[in-house]
C-alpha positions, -999 to 999 in steps of 0.1 A, spaced: 169 -59 138 183 -94 116 177 -127 129 189 -158 116 158 -176 104 149 -218 114 141 -239 85 126 -274 83 130 -298 52 95 -289 38 98 -252 43 126 -248 23 116 -270 -4 85 -250 -8 110 -211 -6 126 -225 -30 104 -242 -57 80 -208 -51 108 -183 -52 119 -200 -90 82 -195 -96 86 -157 -83 115 -147 -108 103 -165 -140 70 -145 -136 95 -113 -121 114 -109 -159 87 -95 -181 73 -73 -155 111 -59 -147 113 -51 -183 76 -34 -190 82 -13 -155 119 -1 -169 105 9 -204 77 28 -188 101 49 -168 122 51 -202 151 34 -187 170 6 -199 158 -31 -194 186 -39 -174 184 -11 -150 150 -32 -142 159 -67 -140 190 -49 -113 168 -32 -93 140 -64 -94 173 -80 -81 188 -59 -55 155 -43 -42 137 -80 -40 172 -95 -27 174 -69 4 137 -69 16 141 -108 20 167 -106 41 159 -72 62 125 -65 50 98 -74 83 74 -90 59 87 -130 54 71 -139 20 65 -110 3 79 -99 -25 95 -66 -40 112 -50 -72 106 -31 -95 75 -13 -100 48 8 -118 34 25 -93 71 42 -86 84 37 -128 52 65 -135 65 85 -110 104 83 -125 93 89 -162 92 127 -163 122 129 -141 143 107 -168 130 123 -196 133 162 -185 167 152 -163 178 121 -175 190 84 -157 212 98 -130 189 129 -117 167 94 -111 193 74 -93 199 106 -71 162 105 -62 157 71 -56 189 75 -31 172 107 -15 140 84 -14 154 55 0 169 80 31 134 93 39 122 58 43 144 45 64 137 77 83 103 68 84 113 36 97 137 47 127 108 73 138 82 46 134 60 60 111 49 24 95 24 17 121 5 42 106 -4 18 82 -35 2 109 -55 36 102 -63 26 72 -98 12 72 -109 -20 57 -126 -7 29 -98 12 19 -82 -21 22 -107 -35 3 -106 -10 -26 -67 -8 -28 -64 -49 -36 -92 -44 -64 -79 -21 -79 -47 -35 -77 -65 -68 -95 -79 -48 -122 -46 -29 -130 -28 -61 -131 -55 -74 -155 -53 -48 -173 -12 -49 -175 -18 -86 -191 -41 -73 -222 -11 -53 -235 3 -89 -246 -25 -91 -266 -16 -64 -294 14 -70 -317 26 -52 -344 18 -55 -381 36 -53 -414 29 -14 -415 45 -11 -380 13 -2 -365 7 -19 -330 -33 -37 -334 -50 -63 -313 -44 -102 -319 -69 -118 -346 -73 -157 -360 -49 -185 -347 -28 -166 -332 -53 -150 -306 -66 -187 -305 -35 -201 -301 -25 -172 -270 -60 -181 -254 -54 -217 -251 -21 -220 -237 -34 -192 -210 -63 -215 -208 -39 -249 -203 -20 -225 -177 -47 -217 -158 -62 -253 -160 -28 -263 -147 -29 -239 -117 -58 -244 -103 -65 -281 -106 -24 -299 -97 -32 -288 -59 -63 -311 -59 -37 -340 -66 -4 -328 -56 12 -299 -35 50 -313 -37 58 -287 -64 42 -252 -66 15 -252 -100 27 -221 -114 61 -235 -116 46 -265 -134 20 -246 -156 50 -225 -168 73 -254 -177 48 -276 -198 34 -245 -212 68 -245 -229 75 -276 -231 41 -281 -252 53 -246 -273 85 -253 -284 74 -294 -289 43 -286 -313 63 -255 -327 39 -236 -318 40 -199 -331 34 -176 -300 55 -147 -287 78 -153 -262 100 -135 -230 127 -126 -260 101 -113 -281 81 -88 -253 120 -73 -247 131 -69 -282 93 -52 -288 95 -28 -262 135 -19 -271 131 -19 -309 160 -38 -309 161 -67 -329 193 -83 -312 181 -72 -277 187 -101 -253 183 -105 -217 221 -115 -207 237 -89 -186 266 -90 -161 269 -82 -124 256 -47 -116 284 -25 -109 290 7 -76 291 36 -87 275 72 -74 249 91 -87 270 109 -114 253 148 -103 263 176 -88 253 177 -50 235 213 -47 210 228 -34 198 232 -73 197 191 -81 183 187 -43 156 213 -56 149 190 -89 146 157 -74 134 164 -34 93 167 -51 103 130 -68 119 114 -38 92 128 -16 63 108 -41 88 77 -46 95 76 -12 57 81 1 42 52 -30 70 32 -19 57 29 14 26 30 12 22 0 -17 48 -19 4 31 -16 37 -7 -21 20 10 -52 6 22 -66 39 -6 -59 61 -23 -82 26 -2 -107 33 -7 -106 72 -43 -114 68 -35 -144 48 -12 -163 64 -27 -151 100 7 -140 111 21 -106 116 47 -83 101 69 -57 114 58 -26 93 89 2 109 112 -32 102 97 -28 62 102 3 62 142 3 69 144 -27 46 129 -4 18 145 21 22 177 1 23 168 -11 -4 166 18 -25 194 35 -16 213 7 -28 197 3 -64 212 44 -65 247 32 -61 244 1 -86 223 19 -112 193 6 -104 156 19 -108 148 14 -71 115 -3 -63 88 -12 -33 67 -46 -26 45 -60 -57 16 -80 -45 8 -99 -74 43 -114 -74 38 -117 -37 6 -133 -41 21 -158 -66 46 -168 -38 21 -171 -12 -1 -191 -32 25 -217 -41 39 -218 -5 64 -198 -5 62 -184 36 99 -172 50 127 -151 37 144 -177 21 110 -175 -11 129 -138 -18 161 -148 -14 160 -177 -38 138 -153 -64 164 -122 -64 192 -149 -67 177 -168 -93 166 -139 -113 201 -130 -110 216 -163 -122 191 -160 -151 202 -127 -165 241 -140 -161 239 -172 -170 200 -184 -179 187 -160 -205 186 -186 -232 164 -204 -211 144 -176 -197 140 -158 -236 120 -194 -246 89 -189 -218 60 -184 -237 43 -149 -227 10 -170 -225 23 -189 -194 31 -157 -183 -2 -141 -184 -22 -174 -178 -1 -171 -142 -9 -134 -134 -46 -141 -150 -48 -168 -116 -30 -140 -90 -59 -111 -103 -86 -142 -96 -72 -146 -62 -67 -111 -57 -98 -92 -62 -125 -91 -30 -149 -113 -52 -167 -111 -19 -172 -71 -25 -206 -75 -45 -222 -100 -18 -212 -74 11 -232 -43 -9 -262 -45 9 -249 -57 42 -226 -26 51 -233 15 55 -235 30 22 -204 54 27 -182 22 33 -193 4 3 -186 36 -17 -152 39 -2 -148 6 -16 -159 19 -53 -141 49 -53 -106 41 -42 -112 9 -65 -118 36 -96 -89 64 -81 -64 30 -82 -69 19 -119 -78 62 -132 -45 74 -113 -22 56 -86 -27 37 -54 -12 61 -28 -36 89 -39 -63 61 -37 -57 53 0 -48 90 8 -87 100 -6 -98 70 8 -86 76 43 -92 112 41 -128 102 26 -137 76 58 -122 104 80 -146 131 70 -173 105 73 -165 95 105 -166 130 119 -195 135 106 -213 105 117 -197 110 155 -211 150 154 -244 136 151 -242 118 183 -241 147 206 -272 154 224 -280 168 261 -305 159 288 -311 189 312 -331 192 345 -328 218 381 -310 202 406 -318 210 444 -302 241 448 -321 256 418 -292 249 390 -298 240 362 -277 207 345 -267 201 315 -258 161 308 -240 162 276 -242 128 257 -210 120 231 -177 133 218 -173 173 217 -147 177 191 -143 196 157 -174 182 140 -197 188 168 -189 223 182 -218 236 160 -245 212 175 -231 219 212 -236 257 212 -268 247 195 -282 226 228 -281 260 255 -309 282 262 -285 309 279 -317 336 281 -346 314 298 -317 294 322 -314 303 356 -278 324 367 -262 290 381 -258 268 354 -239 234 350 -228 217 321 -217 178 331 -195 157 312 -198 121 328 -209 109 295 -187 133 273 -151 142 262 -137 171 251 -114 163 225 -94 196 209 -93 232 209 -122 232 186 -139 218 218 -125 241 242 -132 274 221 -169 258 220 -169 260 256 -155 293 264 -178 306 233 -206 290 255 -194 307 290 -189 341 272 -228 339 264 -235 330 303 -211 358 315 -227 389 294 -260 378 310 -242 377 343 -246 347 349 -223 311 362 -211 283 343 -198 256 363 -179 223 343 -182 187 363 -169 156 357 -145 164 330 -116 132 328 -79 138 341 -74 144 305 -99 165 296 -86 189 325 -54 191 315 -69 202 279 -85 230 296 -56 240 318 -33 236 289 -54 266 270 -48 288 303 -66 319 299 -85 309 270 -113 300 294 -121 310 326 -150 284 338 -150 273 373 -142 230 375 -161 214 402 -139 187 418 -161 156 423 -136 133 442 -164 103 438 -163 100 405 -141 78 386 -137 82 347 -116 55 325 -86 66 309 -65 53 280 -40 47 302 -25 15 303 -19 -10 337 
């Protein structure tokens, strides 16, 4: 379950520096998601630390960053509003247990069933969500207390600093890769702001505006152990179970899809089942230390990968650095201009969005391109779990419809005067209607053979269809035979028992391929 990784000097340097970069970007994200969930900012910061550290050590994808996320925060907000933060901790505890069970039952492998168009839609949708989230940094509070868009000099300064950040991130790697360009950009822009005394919002301005407390600070202490202060009863279970199921599902879907994206970027392969367990253990731990829980973060993961972070040490560094900021370096983190972090996230958006989507519009089947647009829109409008679920269902229905149209039959009269129907294409729930229309019981001879050499019986609907055809022939006093059923198809028919009574013609010379691996 846990191995001690080996490090080279270069990998240690890259992981540590990229981890520091990620930690800087985690602070405003964790604070913002805490406010979305309706909890104290420190509850979000603790979650970023704990989820990030535990998944970095025990998760199934080195280099992937986890923490408090917006996808889970939007699920939490109604529970916190109705029942309080302690019920949230209880719900996160149960969600973590469900995630661990998913890993033990090896359910992580099912992420492989997500079609590629759904993956593209997921990535594009999250890129748009990340972009839209940054637009909130362009709003300020006017003298009347209303939230308005920036104008004039403050807007120009903000845009200039964002542009400077993005330029450094883009061009620095062309000269040197010794240090992550994102880290250099953040430090450079911070130095410019304070060196020239530029009037622009910083991280502490953001925290205070979100909390409405002009004395708010990011300084804090170590999280302390405390079980959720709720009664462990059936009543409590009835309250938290619906939320826990959604939290567990959303967390695993986002984590496993992010894992898949990083797999493709790094040409390596993570362990989905181990990631399920890692996420579960992290959320269980959060519930016992006053944190809101979380899952993988595609934005911060992209920052880490693009900054050179590939190993577990990068995630560990990000989590430990975040805690160090809370305990000892709050004053320094509070000085960072929001423009620098917005610039970093804009570069993440550019790198995350699948720009080839526009080029492949005319090169892929229309239903695949529609899937990409569908998943993208639903991800932006609702949440990614719903988007992925709808995308998979739509893709499955299209697949079933396309294969249902592929079944057809050719027929001939053999030397014994029997009519032989040779079936081509799979026989399953989607194709049974067309299958039934292939036969002519009234005009056929007394003995009929259905040859499945080029077909396969796949489900109960197919068996029912065969039984229906048999009854039609039997009602006319005619005999129906099945030939060339593969072993697994025969097993399926045999399992149906008296649901179907048809003569199966044994053919010892006929060889079929099965799914059994040698």
